[in-house]
C-alpha positions, 0 to 999 in steps of 0.5 A: 500500500502506497502511504503518505509519510507526512501523514501523521495519523493513518500512515503513521499507524500502518507503518508502525502497526501494519494495520488501521483501526484493528477493531474496525478492520476485524469486523469488516473482514468478518462481514465480508468473509460472510459474502460471496461475490460481494459488492462493497461500497467504500465511501471516504476511501482515503488512501485505500486501506479498507478498498485494497483489504476488500479487493484482495479477498476472493469473496469480494467481486467489486469494490467501489471507492469514492475519495475526492482528495487528489493526493489520497486518490494518487496513493490509492491508484498507485496501490491499485496498479502495484497490486494489479487490482482490476475489481475496483472502481474509483470515483474522485468525488464527495458524497453530498446530498445534492450535485454541487461543488464543495471546498475540501478542508483538511488538517496539517498532518492528516490526510483525512478531508472534510468539506464545505459548501457552498463555493462561491465566486469569492472562494479563494484560489488556494482552496481545493474544489471538488464535485460533490455527487448524491450516491443515488445518482452516481450508483443508481444502475448498480444492481446491488451493494452488499456492504457500505463502509462510510468515513466522511 
């Protein structure tokens, strides 16, 4: 897994312990092991810990990941390529209650992001703006989703 070594939260924990949120990871794996040909939705994929873990499991047929942060997306894409996972679809969007443009916010030393809305003509040029989408609009044609992991 590609990590941001400047990230003092997630990356530092993974490097030190080889895992992220072990209590959540344990439940996550347990639930995925109950399924056959599972379809997972990972909203707020970040660098991809849960997306990559699910993609590696034989019982997970498809993973759909949403992550609006460009830096996290690059790490996730690199990890997908490195591992040869072709069962993952990544959408570079923020999950919102209406299609809109939203401004990302983040803390120094933490790759997690939040977002605020609305964006207007007075929004600073040094702010990152991303597309927000309603999950129903984006995934309405998806035949089924078995498990949803949401960290937004």
